[in-house]
C-alpha positions in Angstrom: 14.3 -21.1 -8.9 15.9 -20.0 -12.2 18.9 -17.7 -12.8 16.8 -15.5 -15.0 14.3 -14.9 -12.3 17.0 -14.3 -9.7 18.7 -11.8 -12.0 15.4 -9.9 -12.6 14.8 -9.6 -8.9 18.4 -8.6 -8.2 18.2 -5.9 -10.9 15.0 -4.6 -9.4 16.5 -4.4 -5.9 19.6 -2.7 -7.3 17.6 -0.1 -9.3 15.4 0.6 -6.2 18.5 1.3 -4.1 20.0 3.5 -6.8 16.9 5.8 -7.0 16.3 6.0 -3.2 18.9 8.7 -2.5 18.0 11.1 -5.3 14.3 10.7 -4.6 14.7 11.1 -0.9 17.0 14.2 -1.3 14.5 15.8 -3.6 11.6 15.3 -1.2 13.7 16.6 1.7 14.2 19.9 -0.3 10.5 20.0 -1.0 9.3 19.7 2.5 12.0 21.9 3.9 10.8 24.7 1.5 14.2 24.8 -0.3 14.5 25.7 -3.9 13.9 23.1 -6.6 13.8 23.1 -10.4 10.0 23.0 -10.4 9.6 26.1 -8.3 9.1 28.6 -11.2 6.0 26.5 -12.2 4.7 25.2 -8.9 5.2 28.3 -6.6 2.5 30.4 -8.4 0.1 27.4 -8.4 0.8 26.8 -4.7 0.2 30.5 -3.9 -3.1 30.5 -5.9 -4.3 27.4 -4.0 -3.6 29.1 -0.6 -5.4 32.3 -1.6 -8.4 30.4 -3.0 -8.7 28.2 0.1 -7.9 30.9 2.6 -4.8 29.1 4.0 -2.0 30.9 5.8 1.1 28.8 4.9 3.1 30.4 7.7 0.7 29.3 10.4 1.6 26.0 12.0 -0.6 23.5 13.9 -0.5 21.5 17.0 -1.0 17.8 16.6 -4.7 18.0 17.5 -5.4 20.7 14.9 -3.2 18.9 12.3 -5.1 15.6 12.8 -8.5 17.3 12.9 -7.8 19.1 9.6 -6.8 15.7 8.0 -10.0 14.0 9.4 -12.3 16.8 8.2 -10.6 16.9 4.8 -11.0 13.1 4.5 -14.7 13.2 5.5 -15.4 15.9 2.9 -13.6 13.8 0.3 -15.7 10.7 1.2 -18.9 12.7 0.8 -17.9 14.3 -2.5 -16.8 11.0 -4.1 -20.0 9.3 -2.8 -22.0 12.0 -4.6 -20.0 11.5 -7.8 -20.6 7.8 -7.7 -24.3 8.1 -7.0 -24.8 10.7 -9.9 -23.1 8.8 -12.7 -26.2 8.9 -14.9 -25.7 12.6 -15.5 -22.0 12.5 -16.0 -20.3 13.6 -19.2 -17.8 11.1 -20.9 -19.8 8.1 -19.9 -18.8 5.7 -22.6 -19.6 2.7 -20.4 -23.2 4.0 -19.9 -22.5 3.3 -16.2 -25.6 3.7 -14.0 -25.4 5.3 -10.6 -23.7 3.0 -8.1 -26.1 1.6 -5.5 -25.7 3.1 -2.0 -23.7 0.3 -0.3 -21.2 0.0 -3.1 -20.9 3.8 -3.5 -20.1 4.0 0.3 -17.5 1.2 0.0 -15.8 2.7 -3.0 -15.8 6.3 -1.7 -14.2 5.1 1.6 -11.8 2.9 -0.3 -10.2 5.6 -2.4 -10.2 8.2 0.3 -8.4 5.9 2.7 -5.8 5.0 0.0 -7.1 1.4 0.0 -8.6 1.4 -3.4 -10.5 -1.8 -2.8 -12.8 -2.4 -5.8 -15.9 -4.6 -5.6 -16.9 -3.7 -9.1 -15.6 -3.9 -12.7 -14.2 -0.4 -13.5 -14.7 -0.5 -17.2 -18.4 -1.4 -16.7 -19.3 0.4 -13.5 -17.5 3.8 -13.7 -17.7 6.6 -16.2 -14.7 8.4 -17.5 -15.7 11.4 -15.4 -15.8 9.2 -12.3 -12.4 7.7 -13.1 -10.8 11.1 -13.6 -12.5 13.6 -11.3 -13.3 11.0 -8.6 -10.9 8.1 -8.4 -7.8 9.6 -9.9 -8.2 12.8 -7.9 -8.5 10.8 -4.7 -5.5 8.8 -5.6 -3.5 12.0 -5.5 -4.8 13.5 -2.3 -5.0 10.3 -0.3 -1.3 9.6 -1.1 -0.5 13.2 -0.4 -2.2 12.9 3.0 0.0 9.9 3.9 3.1 11.8 3.0 2.0 14.8 5.0 1.5 12.7 8.1 4.9 11.1 7.8 6.6 14.5 7.4 4.7 15.8 10.4 5.8 12.9 12.6 9.4 13.4 11.4 9.2 17.1 12.5 8.1 15.9 15.9 11.3 14.0 16.3 13.4 16.9 15.0 11.9 19.7 17.1 12.0 20.1 20.8 10.0 22.0 23.5 7.4 23.3 21.0 3.8 22.3 20.2 3.6 22.7 16.5 4.3 20.0 13.9 3.6 21.9 10.7 0.7 22.9 8.5 -1.4 20.0 7.1 -2.6 22.1 4.1 0.9 23.1 3.1 2.3 19.6 3.5 -0.6 18.1 1.4 -0.2 20.7 -1.3 3.5 20.3 -1.6 3.3 16.5 -1.7 0.8 16.6 -4.6 2.3 19.5 -6.6 6.1 18.8 -6.2 6.2 15.0 -5.9 3.1 13.1 -7.1 2.0 15.3 -10.0 5.4 15.6 -11.9 6.3 11.9 -11.3 2.9 10.8 -12.5 3.1 12.9 -15.7 6.5 11.4 -16.6 5.4 7.8 -15.8 2.2 8.2 -17.8 4.1 9.3 -20.9 6.4 6.3 -20.5 3.5 4.0 -20.2 1.8 5.4 -23.2 5.0 4.8 -25.2 4.7 1.1 -24.2 1.1 0.7 -25.3 -1.0 1.8 -22.3 -4.0 3.7 -23.7 -5.0 7.2 -22.9 -8.1 8.5 -24.7 -11.8 9.5 -24.2 -13.0 7.4 -27.1 -16.2 5.3 -27.2 -15.8 1.6 -26.6 -14.9 -0.5 -29.6 -16.8 -3.5 -30.8 -14.6 -6.1 -32.5 -15.4 -9.4 -34.3 -13.9 -12.5 -32.8 -12.4 -15.4 -34.8 -15.5 -17.5 -33.8 -17.8 -15.0 -35.5 -19.0 -13.3 -32.3 -18.5 -9.8 -31.0 -16.5 -8.4 -28.2 -16.6 -4.9 -26.6 -13.1 -3.5 -26.0 -13.1 -0.8 -23.4 -11.2 2.4 -23.9 -10.4 5.3 -21.6 -7.9 7.6 -19.9 -5.9 4.6 -18.5 -2.3 5.8 -18.4 -3.0 8.9 -16.2 -4.8 6.7 -13.6 -2.2 3.9 -13.9 0.7 6.3 -13.1 -0.7 7.6 -9.8 -2.2 4.2 -9.0 1.4 3.0 -8.7 3.3 6.0 -7.4 0.6 6.7 -4.8 0.4 3.1 -3.7 -3.3 3.2 -4.5 -3.9 0.1 -6.6 -7.3 0.8 -8.0 -7.3 -0.3 -11.6 -9.2 1.1 -14.6 -10.1 -2.4 -15.6 -11.4 -5.3 -13.5 -8.3 -7.4 -14.4 -6.2 -4.6 -12.9 -2.5 -4.8 -13.9 -3.0 -8.1 -15.6 -4.9 -6.3 -18.3 -2.7 -5.5 -21.4 -4.1 -2.0 -21.6 -2.7 -1.3 -18.0 0.4 -3.4 -18.1 1.3 -4.5 -21.6 5.0 -5.5 -21.5 7.7 -6.9 -19.1 9.2 -3.4 -19.1 6.0 -1.8 -17.9 5.7 -4.5 -15.3 9.2 -3.7 -14.0 8.6 0.0 -14.0 5.2 -0.2 -12.3 6.5 -2.4 -9.5 9.4 0.1 -9.1 7.0 3.0 -9.0 5.1 1.3 -6.1 8.2 1.4 -3.9 10.2 4.4 -5.1 8.5 7.0 -2.9 8.2 4.9 0.3 11.9 3.9 -0.1 12.9 7.5 -0.8 11.1 8.7 2.3 13.6 6.8 4.5 16.3 8.9 3.0 14.2 12.0 3.5 13.7 11.0 7.1 17.5 10.8 7.7 18.0 14.2 6.0 15.4 15.9 8.1 16.6 14.5 11.4 20.2 15.4 10.6 21.5 11.8 10.7 21.4 9.9 7.5 22.3 6.6 9.2 18.9 6.7 10.9 17.2 6.6 7.5 19.5 3.8 6.2 18.7 1.7 9.3 14.9 1.9 8.5 15.6 1.1 4.8 17.7 -1.9 5.8 14.9 -3.3 7.9 12.4 -2.7 5.0 14.7 -4.4 2.5 15.3 -7.4 4.7 11.6 -8.0 5.0 11.0 -7.3 1.3 13.7 -9.6 0.1 12.7 -12.4 2.5 9.1 -12.2 1.4 10.0 -12.1 -2.3 12.2 -15.2 -1.9 9.5 -17.1 -0.2 6.8 -16.3 -2.7 9.1 -16.9 -5.7 10.5 -20.2 -4.4 7.0 -21.5 -3.5 5.6 -20.7 -6.9 8.6 -21.9 -8.9 8.7 -25.2 -7.0 5.3 -26.0 -8.4 2.1 -27.7 -7.2 2.8 -31.0 -5.3 -0.6 -32.4 -6.3 0.5 -32.2 -10.0 3.9 -33.6 -9.1 2.3 -36.7 -7.5 0.6 -37.5 -10.8 3.8 -37.2 -12.8 3.5 -33.7 -14.3 6.9 -32.2 -15.1 7.1 -28.8 -13.4 10.8 -28.3 -13.8 12.1 -25.2 -15.6 13.7 -25.8 -18.9 14.2 -24.3 -22.4 10.8 -25.7 -23.4 8.8 -24.4 -20.4 9.0 -21.9 -17.5 8.1 -24.7 -15.1 6.6 -24.0 -11.6 3.1 -23.1 -10.7 1.8 -20.9 -13.6 -1.9 -21.0 -12.7 -3.4 -17.5 -12.5 -0.3 -15.8 -13.9 0.3 -14.0 -17.2 2.7 -15.7 -19.6 4.3 -12.4 -20.5 5.3 -11.8 -16.9 6.1 -15.4 -15.8 6.5 -16.5 -12.2 9.4 -14.1 -11.3 7.5 -11.0 -12.7 4.4 -12.1 -10.9 6.1 -12.8 -7.6 8.0 -9.5 -7.7 4.8 -7.6 -8.4 2.9 -9.5 -5.6 5.6 -8.8 -3.0 5.8 -5.1 -4.0 2.0 -4.6 -3.9 1.4 -6.4 -0.6 4.5 -5.0 1.1 3.7 -1.5 0.0 0.0 -1.4 0.7 -0.7 -0.8 -3.0 -3.3 -3.4 -4.0 -2.4 -3.5 -7.7 -2.2 -7.1 -9.0 -0.9 -8.7 -12.2 -1.9 -12.2 -11.2 -4.5 -14.0 -9.2 -3.5 -14.6 -5.5 -6.3 -17.1 -5.2 -4.4 -19.4 -7.5 -1.1 -19.1 -5.7 0.3 -22.0 -3.7 -0.8 -21.8 0.0 2.6 -20.5 1.1 2.8 -18.0 -1.7 -0.6 -16.6 -0.8 0.2 -16.9 2.9 3.3 -14.6 2.6 1.1 -12.1 0.7 -1.2 -12.0 3.7 1.7 -11.8 6.1 3.1 -8.8 4.3 -0.1 -6.9 4.9 -0.8 -8.0 8.5 2.7 -7.0 9.7 1.4 -3.5 9.7 1.9 -1.8 6.3 5.6 -1.3 7.0 7.5 -3.3 4.4 7.9 0.0 2.6 4.2 0.4 3.2 1.9 3.0 1.7 3.2 6.4 0.6 4.0 8.1 3.9 2.0 5.7 6.0 4.7 3.1 5.6 7.3 5.3 7.2 4.8 6.2 9.8 4.2 2.6 10.7 7.9 1.8 10.7 8.6 4.6 13.2 5.9 3.2 15.5 7.8 -0.1 15.5 11.1 1.7 16.0 9.7 3.3 19.2 8.7 -0.2 20.4 12.1 -1.6 19.5 14.0 1.0 21.5 11.6 0.5 24.4 12.4 -3.2 24.4 16.1 -2.4 24.1 15.7 -0.1 27.1 14.2 -2.8 29.2 17.1 -5.1 28.3 19.7 -2.6 29.6 17.6 -1.2 32.4 17.4 2.4 31.4 14.8 4.8 29.9 14.8 4.2 26.2 15.5 7.1 23.8 15.0 7.5 20.1 16.7 10.4 18.3 17.4 12.0 21.7 13.7 11.9 22.8 12.9 9.8 25.9 10.3 7.1 25.1 8.1 6.9 28.1 4.9 4.9 29.0 2.6 7.3 27.2 4.3 6.9 23.9 4.5 3.1 24.2 0.9 2.8 25.2 -0.2 4.9 22.2 2.0 3.0 19.8 0.6 -0.4 21.1 -2.9 1.0 20.9 -2.5 1.8 17.2 -1.1 -1.7 16.5 -3.8 -3.5 18.5 -6.6 -1.5 17.0 -5.4 -2.5 13.5 -5.0 -6.2 14.5 -8.4 -6.2 16.3 -10.1 -4.8 13.2 -8.5 -7.5 10.9 -9.2 -10.4 13.2 -12.6 -9.1 14.3 -13.9 -8.8 10.7 -12.4 -12.2 9.8 -14.0 -13.9 12.8 -17.5 -12.5 12.3 -17.4 -13.2 8.5 -16.4 -16.8 9.1 -19.3 -17.7 11.4 -22.2 -15.6 10.0 -24.5 -16.5 7.1 -23.9 -13.2 5.3 -20.2 -13.6 5.6 -20.1 -17.1 4.4 -22.5 -16.4 1.5 -19.7 -14.9 -0.5 -17.3 -17.7 -0.1 -16.7 -19.9 -3.1 -14.4 -22.4 -1.5 -14.7 -24.6 1.6 -12.1 -25.5 4.2 -8.9 -23.6 4.9 -8.8 -22.0 1.5 -12.2 -20.4 2.0 -11.0 -19.1 5.4 -7.9 -17.7 3.7 -10.1 -15.8 1.3 -12.1 -14.2 4.1 -8.9 -13.4 6.2 -7.2 -11.8 3.1 -10.3 -9.6 2.5 -10.3 -8.4 6.1 -6.5 -7.8 6.1 -6.6 -6.0 2.7 -9.4 -3.7 3.9 -8.1 -2.9 7.4 -4.5 -2.8 6.2 -5.5 -0.3 3.5 -4.0 -2.5 0.8 -6.9 -3.1 -1.6 -5.8 -6.2 -3.3 -8.1 -9.3 -3.3 -7.7 -13.0 -3.3 -10.4 -13.1 -6.0 -12.1 -16.1 -4.6 -14.6 -14.2 -2.4 -17.7 -12.5 -3.7 -17.4 -9.2 -1.9 -19.9 -7.4 -4.1 -22.7 -7.7 -1.6 -24.1 -5.2 1.0 -22.6 -7.1 3.9 -19.1 -6.9 2.6 -19.6 -3.4 1.2 -20.4 -2.2 4.7 -18.1 -4.3 6.9 -15.1 -3.8 4.7 -15.9 -0.1 4.3 -15.9 0.3 8.0 -12.7 -1.8 8.3 -11.0 0.6 5.8 -12.0 3.6 7.9 -10.9 2.1 11.2 -7.7 0.7 9.7 -6.7 4.1 8.4 -7.9 6.6 11.0 -7.9 4.6 14.3 -4.3 3.9 13.5 -3.4 7.4 12.6 -4.9 9.2 15.6 -2.9 7.6 18.3 0.2 7.8 16.2 -0.2 11.5 15.8 -0.8 11.7 19.5 2.7 10.2 19.9 4.0 12.9 17.6 2.3 15.6 19.8 4.0 14.1 22.9 7.4 13.8 21.3 7.6 17.3 19.8 7.3 18.9 23.3 10.2 17.0 24.7 13.7 18.2 25.0 16.4 16.2 23.2 18.7 14.4 25.5 22.4 14.1 24.5 23.6 10.6 23.7 25.7 8.9 26.3 27.5 5.6 26.7 24.3 4.0 27.8 22.3 5.1 24.8 21.2 2.3 22.5 22.4 3.1 19.0 19.7 3.2 16.4 21.8 3.6 13.3 23.5 0.2 12.7 22.8 -3.4 11.8 22.0 -4.3 15.4 19.1 -1.9 15.6 17.8 -2.9 12.1 17.9 -6.6 13.3 16.1 -5.8 16.5 13.5 -3.8 14.5 12.9 -6.7 12.1 12.7 -9.1 15.1 10.1 -6.9 16.9 8.0 -6.7 13.7 8.0 -10.5 13.1 7.4 -11.4 16.7 4.4 -9.1 17.0 3.1 -10.3 13.7 3.6 -13.9 14.6 2.1 -13.7 18.0 -0.9 -11.8 16.7 -1.8 -13.5 13.5 -0.1 -17.0 13.7 -3.3 -18.7 14.9 -5.3 -17.2 12.0 -2.6 -18.1 9.5 -2.5 -21.6 10.9 -6.2 -22.1 10.2 -5.8 -20.8 6.6 -2.7 -21.0 4.4 -0.5 -23.1 6.7 -3.2 -25.8 7.2 -3.8 -25.9 3.5 -0.1 -26.2 2.8 0.1 -29.2 5.1 -3.0 -30.9 3.7 -1.8 -30.5 0.1 1.7 -31.9 0.9 0.2 -34.9 2.8 -2.3 -35.6 0.0 -5.3 -35.2 2.3 -6.8 -32.2 0.7 -7.6 -33.9 -2.6 
């Protein structure tokens, strides 16, 4: 590792921690209905939305109604986006002359963006019109992220309130998340990105002459506006096929730093929001500590693995040491303008936060580097995780952690004064097992069927890793790809589309049932036997529970893929 790389990652962690409190405090004011600087602009817009949609903002919902509203809204969004994709031939602003998407691909894409996965089995600059990019994909990037935030806030209310049935109003939470948080932040970030060279126009594609005398079509489009919410909403769907490795999406080291920061700023801020809403800020800091430990550990593993280089090249005498003349390490699949540290930082942020944006090719990473990227996803979208959904997933693990602690001391476990009983534990485990079953099930079927193997470009453990990553990315609502699997086929369009739906909603429903159970319970005063959930001991237990569950569930699959490839490369038996 180099001092420059360590300094860059240290600066990133420092800036992230600095912005966590102000971001979290602002969101707490938004969701508590307190006054903010944006109220004079946003309040009239909010009221107009409620009047138009017939929403009573003062009417709260039980968890069943709240969850049903979310599911119905998501189903309508899937249908509308599917129609937009199927009708591209009549769209205005179709500089790419994109034809209608075929049914399987349109289904996969619609589900992908509505579930906040943003998996792309197509090249955006060739397959999507400007209208699709703006009215379809960018719009869904806002509302899917807003849905995740709404669910996290509703679950937090369930922990705050007692002896009631209501956890809030889904439409109010969604509207406030989009208007007060996502929209203004995206506008500011888009302007910053434009200042750095990210394009924003509705121009026709440009044809340029190359040095060899040929011609090249250079795509244009409203990129900065989509790029901003792509990062802030942990969406990940890029305007271009090359995603954030494309210079029109991510032109400079500064934009690379800011985009990686944008991925984590809202998920990190929500931990502070959580502490503010439950009336004990130390509760939020404990969750943030667990997230930071997992993030820094993963970042260190990916960076060191990539910076140490490829042992195959080392055995034939290639110098991979960092020096003034070269960056050293394993640069395959990485942009020179970002280097190994910038690529590792982006990779850790995007896989830990369920974003899916990439500035390098994971398929070209070392086996351990790619393996950590998979591990970040399969742990359950909780290393900051998606916007809102990351906090939701971490709270599920917190419930399991206090349950285990209760077993150790022989008393009924409590979390924030609410007794955690068998019903909550069973529902929490159901959510985790459904997600794991979806990932492993799709991987298993795709690894032994003709249609699943047809898209594999590589044999052996690396080919299995590509299939495992696709299943994990889809079910984990991440959206990034290993890039070595041809997923643009009806089989993968359908199976991964279903995995996205199951990974999103089969996880959410039992978690919201936990919220419905907790909100009706009375808060029990803390006693000498209450396990503290505010210090380093709880954060350590939480990290341990996450790693143990992840290891026990996915270690066999990881052994068949990246771990086996790592051993074969280092023993010289793979080549």
